[in-house]
C-alpha positions as CSV (number, residue, x, y, z in Angstrom):
1,M,70.4,88.9,34.6
2,P,69.0,92.6,35.1
3,N,66.6,93.8,32.7
4,D,67.0,96.1,30.4
5,I,65.7,99.1,32.5
6,E,67.6,98.3,35.3
7,A,71.0,97.9,32.7
8,R,69.9,101.2,31.3
9,F,69.5,102.6,35.2
10,H,72.8,100.9,35.8
11,Q,74.5,103.1,32.8
12,E,72.9,106.3,34.0
13,M,74.7,105.6,37.2
14,L,77.8,105.4,35.4
15,S,77.5,108.6,33.7
16,I,76.3,111.0,36.5
17,Y,79.6,109.7,38.0
18,R,81.4,110.8,35.1
19,K,80.0,113.6,34.9
20,A,80.6,114.7,38.4
21,K,84.4,114.0,37.8
22,D,84.5,115.9,34.4
23,E,81.9,118.8,35.1
24,C,82.5,119.3,38.8
25,H,86.0,117.8,39.1
26,Y,84.4,115.8,41.7
27,N,85.6,111.9,41.8
28,A,83.3,110.1,43.8
29,T,85.2,106.8,44.0
30,R,83.1,105.3,46.5
31,F,79.9,105.7,44.6
32,L,81.7,104.3,41.5
33,Q,82.7,101.2,43.8
34,M,79.3,100.5,45.2
35,V,77.7,100.8,41.5
36,S,80.6,98.6,40.4
37,D,79.9,95.9,43.4
38,Q,76.3,95.9,43.8
39,G,75.0,97.4,40.3
40,G,73.5,100.7,40.0
41,L,69.7,100.0,41.2
42,Q,71.1,98.3,44.3
43,A,73.5,101.0,44.8
44,A,70.9,103.6,44.7
45,K,68.6,102.0,47.2
46,S,71.5,101.2,49.6
47,L,71.8,105.1,49.2
48,L,68.5,105.8,49.9
49,H,68.3,103.5,52.9
50,A,71.4,105.0,54.2
51,E,70.9,107.9,57.1
52,G,71.6,111.5,56.1
53,Y,73.1,112.7,53.0
54,S,76.0,111.0,51.4
55,E,79.5,112.6,50.7
56,G,78.8,112.8,47.0
57,L,75.3,114.6,47.5
58,T,76.8,116.6,49.7
59,A,79.8,117.7,47.0
60,L,77.5,118.1,44.4
61,W,75.5,120.3,46.4
62,E,78.6,122.5,47.5
63,R,79.2,122.7,43.6
64,C,75.4,124.0,42.7
65,R,75.0,120.6,40.8
66,L,72.1,119.0,42.5
67,D,70.9,118.2,39.1
68,I,73.4,115.3,38.4
69,T,72.7,113.6,42.1
70,M,71.7,110.1,42.3
71,E,68.7,111.4,44.1
72,A,67.7,113.8,41.2
73,V,68.0,110.9,38.2
74,V,66.0,108.5,40.6
75,I,62.5,110.9,40.5
76,Q,62.8,111.0,36.9
77,Q,61.1,109.1,34.3
78,P,62.0,106.2,33.4
79,W,63.6,105.7,36.4
80,S,61.3,106.5,39.0
81,H,58.9,103.2,38.9
82,L,62.0,101.1,40.0
83,F,61.5,102.8,43.6
84,T,59.1,102.4,46.3
85,E,57.3,105.5,47.1
86,E,59.4,105.3,50.5
87,E,62.7,105.6,48.6
88,L,61.2,108.4,46.2
89,A,59.7,110.5,49.0
90,T,63.1,110.4,50.8
91,A,65.3,111.4,47.4
92,R,62.7,114.3,47.2
93,R,62.8,115.3,50.4
94,R,66.9,115.3,50.4
95,L,66.7,117.5,47.2
96,Q,64.2,120.0,48.7
97,E,66.4,120.4,51.8
98,L,68.9,121.2,49.8
99,G,66.9,123.7,47.9
100,Y,66.6,121.8,44.5
101,T,62.9,122.3,43.0
102,H,63.3,120.8,39.7
103,D,61.2,117.5,39.6
């Protein structure tokens, strides 16, 4: 059974999926499938360990909405302590490379 913070993070991952769909008309079906299959925390960790940018990160960058990417969420409190320094560095690097400056 996931602890409370992990359950809340899972809900946050579902929330950014809905925001991308409702506000950006981007249906992140693969992201939703990963979150549903693995849980939000493991899905985020899997994406952070993947090479390069995800399809979702690229799509939201094209729509000027890096603020609702998984990368932007994981570096925020209270979620950041769920991740290793390496994972947080990856998220920050990707966002910085794409011009996102809010931390």
